[in-house]
C-alpha positions in Angstrom: 103.7 101.9 90.9 102.4 100.1 87.7 99.3 98.8 89.4 98.6 102.2 90.9 99.2 103.9 87.3 96.8 101.4 85.8 94.1 101.9 88.4 94.4 105.8 88.1 93.7 105.4 84.5 90.8 103.1 85.0 89.3 105.5 87.4 89.2 108.1 84.5 87.9 105.5 82.3 91.0 105.2 80.0 92.5 101.8 78.6 95.8 103.0 78.5 98.2 104.7 81.1 99.3 108.3 80.4 102.0 110.2 81.9 99.5 112.0 84.4 98.9 108.5 85.7 102.5 107.7 86.3 103.0 111.0 87.8 100.1 110.5 90.2 101.6 107.0 91.2 105.0 108.3 91.7 103.6 111.4 93.9 101.5 108.9 96.0 104.5 106.6 96.5 106.8 109.5 97.5 104.3 111.2 99.7 103.6 107.8 101.4 107.3 107.0 102.0 108.1 110.5 103.3 104.9 110.3 105.8 106.5 107.0 107.4 109.8 108.8 108.3 110.8 110.4 111.7 110.0 114.0 112.0 113.6 115.3 111.2 113.9 113.2 108.3 110.3 113.9 107.2 110.9 117.5 107.1 114.2 117.2 105.2 112.4 115.0 102.6 109.6 117.2 102.3 112.1 120.2 101.4 113.7 118.0 98.8 110.4 116.9 97.3 108.9 120.5 97.1 112.1 121.5 95.2 111.8 118.8 92.9 107.9 118.2 92.4 107.4 119.8 89.0 108.3 116.8 87.1 108.3 113.1 87.2 112.0 112.8 86.0 113.0 114.8 89.1 110.9 112.7 91.2 112.4 109.5 89.9 115.9 110.8 90.8 114.6 111.6 94.2 113.3 108.1 94.6 116.4 106.5 93.3 118.4 108.6 95.9 116.2 107.6 98.7 116.6 104.0 97.5 120.2 104.3 97.6 120.1 105.6 101.1 117.9 102.9 102.4 120.2 100.3 100.7 123.1 101.6 102.4 121.5 102.0 105.8 120.1 98.4 105.7 123.6 97.1 104.3 125.4 98.8 107.2 122.8 97.4 109.9 123.3 94.0 108.3 127.0 94.2 108.5 126.8 95.6 112.3 124.6 92.8 113.0 127.1 90.3 111.7 130.2 91.6 113.4 
């Protein structure tokens, strides 16, 4: 996200990253993640994303929530494989 924010700032010929650059990086990351999901999950995530798309802090909360879900999924899969 840092590199994407910096690249967006450079595209606009700025030396420093602004809130707009960080918001763009979060949007791209979230939309990319959502587009890789199965159809049912994708639709549910798009609904959550549309409800929270107005501010970067809300998007960060969604990303943290998705990260926790992914962690729990991979952890349970790992435990299942070990047993």
